DONULO-277854 format. One line per field, with one value per residue (C-alpha): y, x, z. Coordinates in Angstrom, 1 decimal, always signed. Last residue first. Layout:
N
py = [Y ...] .
px = [X ...] .
pz = [Z ...] .
END
This chain:
643
py = [-63.1 -63.1 -61.5 -60.6 -57.0 -56.4 -57.6 -55.3 -52.3 -53.0 -53.3 -50.0 -48.3 -49.5 -52.3 -51.4 -52.7 -49.8 -47.5 -48.8 -48.7 -51.3 -50.2 -51.5 -54.9 -55.2 -54.4 -57.0 -59.5 -58.8 -59.2 -62.6 -63.6 -62.6 -64.6 -67.7 -67.3 -67.3 -70.8 -70.0 -67.1 -67.0 -64.6 -62.0 -60.8 -62.0 -59.1 -60.8 -61.1 -64.8 -65.7 -64.1 -66.5 -67.2 -65.9 -63.4 -62.6 -61.9 -59.7 -57.7 -57.3 -55.6 -53.5 -52.0 -51.9 -49.8 -49.9 -46.9 -44.6 -42.5 -41.6 -38.0 -36.9 -39.9 -41.6 -43.8 -45.3 -47.3 -48.2 -52.0 -53.9 -56.2 -56.5 -52.9 -51.3 -53.4 -52.4 -48.7 -48.7 -50.2 -47.6 -44.9 -46.5 -46.7 -43.0 -42.2 -44.5 -41.9 -39.7 -37.3 -37.4 -35.3 -37.4 -39.1 -38.1 -38.2 -41.6 -43.1 -42.1 -39.4 -37.0 -39.2 -38.4 -34.7 -32.0 -30.7 -31.8 -30.5 -27.1 -26.8 -27.9 -25.3 -25.9 -26.0 -28.3 -31.5 -30.8 -33.5 -35.8 -34.9 -37.5 -41.1 -42.9 -46.5 -48.6 -49.9 -50.3 -47.0 -45.2 -45.3 -42.4 -42.6 -39.5 -40.7 -44.1 -42.5 -41.4 -37.8 -37.4 -38.4 -37.9 -37.5 -36.8 -35.3 -35.4 -38.6 -36.8 -38.3 -41.8 -42.0 -40.7 -43.4 -46.2 -44.7 -45.0 -48.6 -49.4 -47.9 -49.9 -53.1 -52.3 -51.7 -54.8 -56.9 -55.5 -56.4 -59.9 -60.5 -59.4 -55.8 -56.3 -58.8 -56.1 -54.2 -50.5 -48.0 -45.5 -46.0 -45.7 -47.9 -49.5 -47.5 -44.4 -44.7 -45.8 -42.4 -41.6 -43.3 -39.9 -38.9 -35.1 -33.7 -31.4 -27.7 -26.3 -23.1 -21.3 -19.1 -16.0 -15.2 -15.7 -18.3 -20.0 -23.4 -25.6 -29.2 -31.1 -34.7 -37.6 -40.5 -44.2 -44.0 -42.0 -38.6 -36.1 -32.7 -30.8 -32.0 -29.9 -27.1 -27.1 -26.9 -24.1 -22.1 -22.4 -21.2 -18.2 -17.3 -17.7 -21.0 -22.0 -20.1 -22.7 -20.5 -21.7 -24.5 -24.5 -27.6 -27.3 -30.7 -30.7 -31.8 -31.0 -30.0 -27.1 -24.7 -26.2 -28.4 -27.7 -30.2 -28.5 -29.3 -27.5 -26.5 -27.3 -29.8 -31.1 -30.1 -32.1 -32.6 -29.4 -29.3 -26.6 -24.3 -22.7 -19.0 -18.1 -21.2 -20.0 -16.5 -18.2 -19.4 -22.4 -24.3 -27.9 -31.2 -32.2 -28.6 -29.3 -26.4 -23.9 -20.8 -19.6 -15.8 -13.2 -11.7 -13.5 -10.9 -7.5 -5.6 -7.0 -9.2 -9.9 -13.3 -13.6 -16.7 -17.4 -18.0 -20.7 -19.9 -22.3 -21.1 -17.7 -17.9 -20.5 -23.8 -24.9 -22.6 -24.9 -26.1 -28.3 -27.9 -30.5 -31.8 -31.0 -32.5 -31.7 -33.9 -36.6 -36.4 -38.0 -35.9 -34.1 -30.7 -27.2 -25.0 -21.7 -18.0 -15.8 -12.8 -10.5 -11.4 -9.8 -11.8 -12.0 -13.5 -15.2 -12.5 -9.7 -7.5 -10.4 -9.6 -12.8 -15.5 -19.2 -21.0 -23.9 -26.9 -29.7 -33.3 -35.2 -38.0 -36.0 -35.0 -32.4 -29.3 -26.6 -23.2 -23.0 -19.7 -20.0 -17.0 -13.4 -11.9 -9.0 -7.6 -4.6 -6.8 -4.7 -5.7 -9.3 -8.8 -6.9 -9.7 -12.4 -10.6 -10.2 -13.9 -14.9 -12.7 -14.2 -17.7 -16.9 -15.5 -18.5 -20.9 -19.1 -19.1 -22.9 -23.5 -21.5 -23.3 -26.7 -25.7 -24.5 -27.7 -30.1 -31.0 -30.5 -34.1 -35.9 -38.8 -42.6 -43.4 -40.7 -39.5 -37.1 -34.4 -33.6 -33.8 -36.6 -38.3 -38.9 -37.1 -36.3 -34.4 -31.0 -32.4 -29.4 -31.2 -34.9 -35.3 -32.2 -33.7 -36.5 -39.3 -41.7 -41.8 -44.0 -47.4 -45.9 -45.4 -41.7 -41.7 -40.5 -38.0 -37.0 -34.0 -33.2 -30.6 -32.9 -36.5 -36.4 -39.4 -40.0 -42.9 -45.9 -49.0 -50.4 -50.4 -49.0 -47.9 -48.8 -46.9 -43.4 -42.8 -40.9 -38.3 -37.4 -34.0 -33.2 -31.1 -33.7 -37.3 -37.8 -41.3 -42.1 -45.4 -48.2 -51.5 -53.7 -51.9 -53.5 -50.4 -48.5 -51.1 -49.3 -46.6 -43.3 -42.7 -40.5 -37.5 -36.7 -33.0 -32.6 -31.0 -34.3 -37.6 -38.4 -42.2 -43.4 -47.0 -48.6 -52.4 -52.4 -55.4 -54.0 -50.4 -49.7 -52.0 -49.3 -47.6 -44.0 -41.6 -38.5 -35.9 -35.2 -31.5 -31.5 -30.5 -33.9 -36.8 -38.4 -42.2 -44.0 -47.8 -48.8 -52.4 -53.4 -50.4 -51.4 -49.7 -46.4 -46.9 -43.2 -41.3 -39.9 -36.6 -33.8 -33.3 -29.7 -30.2 -29.7 -33.3 -35.9 -38.0 -41.6 -43.6 -47.2 -47.9 -51.1 -52.7 -49.7 -51.5 -50.6 -47.1 -47.4 -48.7 -45.7 -43.5 -40.3 -38.2 -34.4 -32.1 -31.1 -27.7 -28.9 -28.4 -32.0 -34.7 -36.7 -40.2 -42.7 -46.1 -46.0 -48.6 -47.7 -50.3 -47.8 -48.7 -45.5 -46.4 -43.9 -40.7 -39.2 -35.7 -34.2 -36.8 -37.2 -38.2 -41.3 -42.3 -41.6 -42.6 -40.8 -41.8 -40.3 -37.3 -36.7 -33.4 -31.6 -32.7 -29.2 -28.8 -31.5 -29.3 -32.3 -35.9 -39.2 -38.4 -38.3 -41.8 -43.0 -41.4 -43.0 -46.4 -46.0 -45.1 -48.0 -50.4 -51.8 -55.5 -56.6 -53.2 -54.0 -56.5 -53.6 -53.6 -51.0 -47.7 -48.9 -50.0 -46.7 -45.0 -47.3 -46.6 -42.9 -43.5 -45.6 -42.8 -40.3 -42.6 -44.6] .
px = [-9.5 -11.5 -14.9 -15.6 -14.4 -17.0 -19.8 -18.6 -18.5 -22.1 -23.3 -21.8 -23.1 -26.6 -27.9 -30.4 -33.9 -35.1 -33.8 -36.2 -34.6 -32.0 -28.5 -26.7 -28.4 -27.0 -23.5 -23.9 -25.0 -21.9 -19.7 -21.2 -20.8 -17.1 -16.5 -18.2 -16.3 -12.9 -11.7 -12.8 -10.4 -11.4 -14.2 -11.5 -10.6 -14.0 -15.6 -18.5 -21.9 -21.6 -20.7 -23.9 -26.1 -28.8 -31.5 -32.7 -29.1 -28.2 -31.3 -30.3 -26.8 -28.1 -30.7 -28.1 -25.3 -27.3 -24.5 -22.8 -24.7 -27.8 -28.7 -28.5 -26.5 -24.1 -22.7 -25.7 -24.9 -22.2 -19.1 -18.8 -15.8 -18.3 -16.8 -15.4 -18.5 -20.8 -18.8 -18.7 -22.5 -23.0 -20.8 -23.0 -26.2 -24.6 -23.7 -27.4 -28.3 -26.5 -29.6 -31.2 -34.8 -35.6 -38.7 -38.1 -34.5 -33.3 -35.0 -33.6 -30.0 -28.6 -28.3 -25.5 -23.6 -23.2 -23.2 -26.6 -28.5 -25.7 -25.8 -29.5 -29.3 -26.7 -23.0 -20.7 -22.5 -22.3 -18.8 -17.3 -16.0 -14.4 -11.6 -11.1 -7.7 -7.6 -4.4 -3.5 +0.2 +1.2 -1.7 -5.2 -7.6 -11.3 -13.3 -13.7 -14.9 -17.9 -18.5 -20.0 -21.9 -19.1 -20.3 -23.9 -26.2 -23.2 -22.8 -20.8 -18.2 -15.1 -16.5 -18.3 -15.2 -13.1 -15.5 -15.7 -11.9 -11.9 -14.7 -12.8 -9.7 -11.8 -13.1 -9.5 -8.2 -11.0 -10.0 -6.4 -7.1 -9.4 -6.9 -6.5 -2.7 -3.4 -5.3 -2.1 -2.4 -0.8 -3.4 -5.9 -9.4 -12.2 -11.0 -7.8 -9.6 -12.5 -10.3 -8.6 -5.0 -1.7 -0.1 -2.0 -1.6 -1.8 -4.7 -5.5 -9.0 -9.8 -13.0 -15.1 -17.2 -17.2 -13.5 -11.6 -8.3 -7.6 -4.7 -3.4 -6.6 -6.6 -7.0 -8.4 -7.5 -4.2 -5.9 -5.1 -7.9 -6.9 -7.6 -11.2 -11.8 -9.8 -12.3 -15.3 -13.9 -12.8 -16.2 -17.8 -15.4 -16.0 -19.7 -21.3 -23.7 -21.5 -19.7 -20.5 -17.6 -15.2 -11.7 -9.9 -6.1 -4.4 -0.8 +2.6 +5.4 +8.7 +9.4 +8.6 +5.1 +3.9 +0.2 -2.5 -5.8 -9.4 -12.6 -15.9 -19.4 -20.7 -17.1 -14.3 -11.1 -7.4 -6.1 -2.3 -0.5 +2.5 +3.3 +4.0 +0.5 +0.5 +3.5 +1.9 -1.1 +1.2 +3.3 +4.1 +5.5 +4.0 +3.0 +1.8 -2.0 -4.3 -2.4 -4.4 -3.8 -3.4 -6.0 -9.1 -11.7 -12.0 -11.3 -13.8 -12.4 -9.3 -6.6 -4.8 -1.1 -0.7 -3.9 -3.0 -5.0 -7.9 -10.3 -13.2 -13.5 -17.2 -19.1 -20.0 -23.3 -25.2 -24.2 -27.7 -27.4 -27.0 -26.3 -23.1 -20.6 -19.1 -15.8 -15.7 -13.5 -11.1 -8.3 -8.2 -11.3 -12.8 -11.7 -9.0 -7.4 -7.4 -6.9 -5.1 -8.1 -8.3 -5.2 -2.0 -0.5 +2.9 +5.3 +7.1 +4.6 +3.1 +1.1 +0.3 -1.3 -1.4 -1.6 -0.4 -2.0 -0.4 -2.7 -1.5 -4.1 -5.9 -8.9 -9.6 -8.9 -8.5 -6.2 -4.9 -6.8 -5.8 -6.1 -8.0 -7.2 -9.7 -12.0 -13.6 -15.9 -19.1 -21.9 -21.1 -21.7 -25.4 -25.7 -23.7 -25.9 -29.1 -27.6 -26.6 -30.1 -31.6 -29.3 -30.2 -34.0 -33.5 -31.4 -34.0 -36.8 -34.7 -34.2 -37.9 -38.8 -36.1 -37.5 -41.0 -40.0 -38.0 -40.6 -42.1 -38.9 -38.3 -35.0 -33.7 -33.5 -36.6 -38.4 -36.7 -38.2 -36.0 -35.7 -31.9 -31.8 -34.9 -33.8 -32.3 -28.8 -28.1 -27.4 -24.6 -24.0 -25.2 -24.7 -23.2 -25.0 -28.4 -28.4 -26.0 -28.9 -29.9 -27.0 -28.8 -31.5 -29.0 -29.1 -30.8 -29.1 -26.4 -22.9 -21.1 -19.1 -19.4 -20.7 -19.6 -19.1 -19.4 -18.7 -20.2 -19.3 -19.1 -22.4 -20.9 -23.4 -21.3 -23.5 -22.2 -23.3 -24.3 -22.3 -19.6 -16.7 -15.2 -13.8 -15.1 -16.0 -14.7 -14.4 -15.0 -14.9 -15.4 -14.5 -14.5 -14.4 -13.7 -16.2 -18.3 -15.1 -14.6 -17.2 -14.7 -16.5 -17.0 -14.8 -12.9 -10.5 -9.5 -8.5 -10.3 -11.3 -9.6 -9.8 -10.1 -10.4 -10.7 -8.5 -8.4 -8.0 -8.1 -10.6 -9.7 -8.4 -11.0 -12.9 -9.7 -9.4 -10.1 -7.9 -6.6 -4.4 -3.9 -3.6 -6.1 -6.8 -4.4 -5.2 -5.0 -5.8 -5.6 -2.6 -1.5 -1.5 +0.5 +0.3 -3.1 -1.2 -0.7 -0.4 -3.6 -3.1 -1.3 -0.3 +1.2 +1.0 +0.7 -2.2 -2.7 +0.1 -1.1 -0.2 -1.4 -0.9 +2.8 +3.8 +5.7 +7.6 +9.2 +6.2 +7.6 +9.9 +7.3 +5.1 +7.5 +5.5 +6.7 +6.8 +5.5 +5.9 +4.8 +5.0 +1.3 +0.9 +3.6 +2.1 +3.8 +2.6 +3.6 +7.5 +8.9 +11.5 +10.3 +9.9 +6.2 +4.8 +5.1 +6.8 +5.7 +7.5 +6.5 +9.9 +12.4 +12.5 +16.2 +15.3 +12.4 +13.8 +17.4 +20.4 +23.3 +21.6 +19.4 +15.7 +15.8 +15.9 +12.3 +10.9 +13.4 +11.5 +10.7 +10.5 +9.8 +11.6 +14.5 +12.1 +10.9 +14.5 +15.3 +12.2 +13.2 +16.7 +15.5 +13.0 +15.8 +16.2 +17.0 +14.2 +14.1 +17.3 +15.2 +13.9 +17.2 +19.0 +17.6 +17.3 +20.9 +22.0 +20.0 +21.5 +25.0 +24.3 +23.2 +26.2 +28.5 +26.7 +27.2 +24.4] .
pz = [+2.7 +5.9 +6.5 +10.1 +9.7 +7.0 +9.3 +12.1 +9.8 +8.6 +12.1 +13.2 +10.1 +10.9 +8.7 +5.9 +6.1 +8.2 +5.5 +2.9 -0.6 +0.3 -0.6 +2.6 +2.1 -1.4 -0.2 +2.6 +0.0 -2.1 +1.1 +1.8 -1.8 -1.8 +1.4 -0.1 -3.4 -1.6 -2.6 -6.2 -6.7 -10.4 -9.5 -8.7 -12.2 -13.5 -11.5 -9.6 -11.3 -12.2 -8.6 -7.3 -9.4 -6.7 -9.1 -6.5 -5.5 -9.1 -9.6 -6.6 -8.0 -11.1 -9.4 -7.0 -9.6 -12.0 -14.5 -16.2 -18.5 -17.9 -14.3 -15.4 -12.3 -12.8 -9.7 -9.4 -12.8 -10.9 -12.9 -12.8 -11.3 -9.7 -6.2 -5.9 -7.3 -5.1 -2.0 -3.1 -3.6 -0.1 +1.5 -0.1 +1.3 +4.8 +4.5 +3.8 +6.7 +8.8 +8.4 +5.9 +4.7 +1.7 +0.9 -2.4 -3.3 +0.3 +1.0 -2.2 -1.5 -3.8 -0.9 +0.4 -2.8 -1.9 -4.5 -5.5 -2.4 -0.2 -1.9 -1.4 +2.2 +2.9 +3.5 +6.5 +8.9 +6.8 +5.3 +7.5 +4.8 +1.4 +1.9 +2.9 +2.5 +1.3 +1.8 -1.6 -0.6 -2.4 -0.8 -2.4 -2.5 -1.7 -2.8 -6.4 -5.1 -3.2 +0.3 +0.3 +3.6 +6.0 +9.5 +8.3 +11.2 +13.0 +16.8 +16.5 +14.5 +16.1 +16.7 +13.3 +11.6 +13.2 +12.2 +8.7 +8.3 +9.5 +7.1 +4.2 +5.3 +5.3 +1.8 +0.5 +2.2 +0.6 -2.8 -2.2 -1.0 -4.0 -6.6 -7.9 -8.4 -11.2 -13.0 -13.3 -12.5 -14.9 -13.9 -16.7 -15.5 -14.1 -10.9 -10.2 -11.5 -9.1 -6.2 -6.5 -7.3 -6.8 -6.1 -2.9 -2.7 +0.9 +1.6 +1.2 +1.6 -0.2 +0.6 -1.7 -1.9 +1.8 +2.0 +4.1 +3.3 +4.6 +5.8 +6.1 +5.7 +7.1 +4.7 +6.8 +6.5 +8.5 +11.2 +12.8 +12.9 +14.4 +11.2 +11.4 +14.5 +13.0 +10.1 +12.4 +14.6 +11.6 +10.1 +13.3 +13.4 +9.8 +9.8 +8.9 +6.1 +3.7 +1.6 -1.4 -3.6 -2.9 -4.3 -3.3 -3.4 -3.6 -2.3 -3.4 -0.9 -2.4 -0.1 -2.9 -3.1 -5.9 -6.7 -7.7 -8.5 -7.7 -8.7 -7.1 -6.2 -8.7 -9.3 -11.6 -12.0 -11.4 -13.1 -12.6 -10.8 -11.0 -7.6 -7.0 -5.8 -3.7 -1.8 -1.4 +0.2 +3.0 +4.0 +7.1 +7.1 +6.1 +9.6 +10.2 +10.4 +10.9 +8.7 +8.0 +4.5 +4.4 +5.2 +3.6 +5.6 +8.2 +6.7 +8.9 +12.1 +11.8 +9.3 +9.0 +8.5 +10.6 +12.6 +16.2 +17.9 +20.2 +18.6 +20.7 +19.1 +18.3 +20.2 +18.5 +20.1 +17.7 +14.8 +13.9 +10.8 +7.1 +4.5 +2.9 +0.2 -2.8 -4.5 -7.5 -8.9 -11.9 -10.1 -6.8 -5.4 -5.7 -4.8 -6.2 -5.7 -6.5 -3.4 -5.0 -4.7 -1.1 +0.1 +0.8 +4.2 +4.6 +2.3 +0.3 +0.7 -2.0 -3.5 -7.1 -8.2 -10.8 -10.0 -13.1 -14.9 -16.6 -17.7 -17.3 -19.2 -17.3 -16.0 -19.5 -22.2 -20.0 -21.3 -20.1 -16.9 -15.4 -11.6 -10.4 -10.0 -7.5 -7.2 -4.1 -4.7 -5.0 -6.3 -9.9 -9.0 -8.5 -11.9 -13.6 -12.2 -13.4 -16.9 -16.9 -15.9 -18.6 -21.2 -20.1 -20.4 -23.9 -25.0 -23.7 -25.6 -28.8 -28.4 -27.8 -30.9 -33.0 -31.9 -32.7 -36.1 -36.9 -35.7 -39.1 -41.1 -41.9 -41.3 -43.3 -42.6 -44.6 -42.7 -39.5 -37.0 -35.7 -32.0 -31.9 -29.2 -30.6 -34.2 -37.1 -38.3 -41.5 -39.9 -37.7 -35.4 -32.3 -31.8 -28.3 -27.1 -27.9 -25.4 -24.6 -23.8 -27.5 -28.3 -28.2 -30.4 -33.2 -34.4 -37.8 -40.9 -41.4 -40.2 -41.4 -38.2 -35.4 -32.6 -32.2 -28.4 -26.1 -22.4 -20.3 -22.5 -20.2 -21.5 -25.0 -27.6 -30.5 -33.5 -36.5 -37.1 -40.8 -43.3 -42.9 -40.6 -41.1 -37.7 -34.9 -32.3 -32.3 -28.6 -27.1 -23.4 -21.5 -24.0 -22.0 -25.1 -28.3 -30.8 -31.5 -32.4 -35.1 -37.3 -38.0 -38.4 -42.1 -44.3 -43.0 -40.2 -40.1 -36.4 -33.5 -31.7 -31.9 -28.2 -27.3 -23.7 -22.7 -25.4 -25.5 -29.3 -31.6 -34.1 -33.6 -37.2 -38.7 -40.5 -41.8 -40.6 -43.6 -44.1 -41.8 -38.8 -38.2 -34.4 -31.7 -30.2 -30.3 -26.9 -26.7 -23.4 -22.6 -24.7 -24.2 -27.9 -29.2 -32.9 -32.9 -32.8 -36.6 -37.4 -38.2 -41.7 -42.4 -40.1 -36.6 -35.3 -31.5 -29.1 -28.2 -28.3 -25.3 -25.0 -22.0 -21.0 -22.0 -20.2 -23.1 -24.1 -27.1 -29.2 -28.8 -31.7 -34.2 -33.6 -35.5 -35.5 -38.4 -38.4 -35.7 -32.1 -30.9 -27.3 -26.3 -25.1 -24.9 -22.0 -22.3 -19.8 -18.3 -18.4 -16.0 -13.4 -10.9 -8.1 -7.4 -8.8 -12.4 -14.7 -16.4 -19.3 -20.4 -19.8 -18.7 -15.0 -14.5 -12.5 -14.8 -18.3 -17.4 -18.8 -21.1 -24.1 -23.4 -23.2 -21.2 -24.5 -25.2 -25.7 -28.6 -30.5 -33.5 -35.7 -34.8 -35.7 -33.4 -30.4 -31.1 -31.4 -28.1 -26.6 -27.8 -26.5 -23.1 -23.1 -24.0 -27.5 -27.9 -30.2 -31.9 -33.8 -35.7 -37.7 -39.7 -41.7 -40.5 -37.0 -36.9 -38.1 -35.4 -32.7 -34.0 -33.6 -30.0 -29.2 -30.5 -28.4 -25.4 -23.7] .
END
């Protein structure tokens, strides 16, 4: 579009709203930019260019090559002024809008005009005033972040009517009055702290614990340990509560002091990724790897070895249990370690490439790369980094993976690095230090199965039809079959199978990650971080076997078929749906079809196949291990089911 054309567009907009009917996405975004002040950071938004092909700043398009805008991430850009929501109503496929960490003021704009929006982030601005009670009445938002503003008045009651709401952040505003009933089963993340709320916390919201309601002096109820009388608090338990809190603070202080004394003996120091901002797994958060490497691309000393660990899409980096590794002799790998240092300084070298299909790179390349925070897990964090050769990688930063010595660890990770299967994500490189390990893998842009099912990734529900879901489950089974052949000497060949560790290729082909850590971590670490250790036999009697992987497979099958977020994934067990108990009751009542995700239940000619798979998922999650099928049998039964 020419400059003259753009000026005519603005004139048209000022005279007639009907101009919007013929506005392209590029024109809509340019008009949206024009409405704001201090928009220098959006200089890449230019007339006569394409938002997707020319990669406009903060604009994210679909991954299927259709050139459709699905997300706007305009965070930390010093934007201010008016937000003309009317212009971006023309972006029909817009799913995520993030304007956090800017300087917008005034009332909350009418974002409820964006009918297809799934995630709204406006935290850390200067929005103020009361939000109308019916503001969210017709919303299908799944994530709402209004924190760190100056909103006042009552919390909108319509928030309790938002179907499928998963995360709600209202912390550090000036909301007053009673908390409305917001008790959706889908809601797993809630924060109302730091407001001026009063009255009793609804019983349906007690599952979120004290942190969700702290710093609201007028609240009472079980989560904040204050009894309510006629809707108001009494001081009967205040002294006891204060004494307990003081005791906890003292214990934590002693533990921190002890930790500091231990760390002071360690002469190695490192500069780590500097996380500038983390609002959610969906926000694009810029971080920079800092370091003072003295070599251009070769060896880098350990203090520069910051990195990441975890899993893509907000998932976590889980690890597995211990096992005898004496059969793995030191030095068996025999491959040359580029830039590594031997002897006393072992573990202070460069990245060791174990799979060069994406080219070779060193630690110094990571040090120069900008990265995005993907998520934090029980045992580490994950970052996406774009290398100088254009390859996008995920860096998993895993602390205390010290069950094996350096040579044994090298042998195990190189063993995994030889894996080649379309449903297996093979590591590209690793970096070894006693304090932490970095494991580098290829980045899968579509994200994890967890976020495709429950989050906002611009995925059409029509795409997640029955054939696609069956394809995903069959691909998972195929990947597990390969792992069970290659790691047949492992008690837990995978150990951490869950939807956040299953990524989807462009054609929905599943790719398994976070497997094979069984011999690399201690039992304690595995119990804290690996999903197979959440199986009933592990929780009750600390038994570990391949039936733990079968249990994990069953949870994934039930998750895919019902569309429900499993409560089994949550450490607290509070939130989500207990898919095991839920489906078991469906089978007992012979109402399996009623418990399937409505998006696929309409495929009536496939109900028998769905029911068979649902029953297999239930069988895999039986409490008694002898009632579960073997992994071999489960895979065979999956392969027999036709779309």
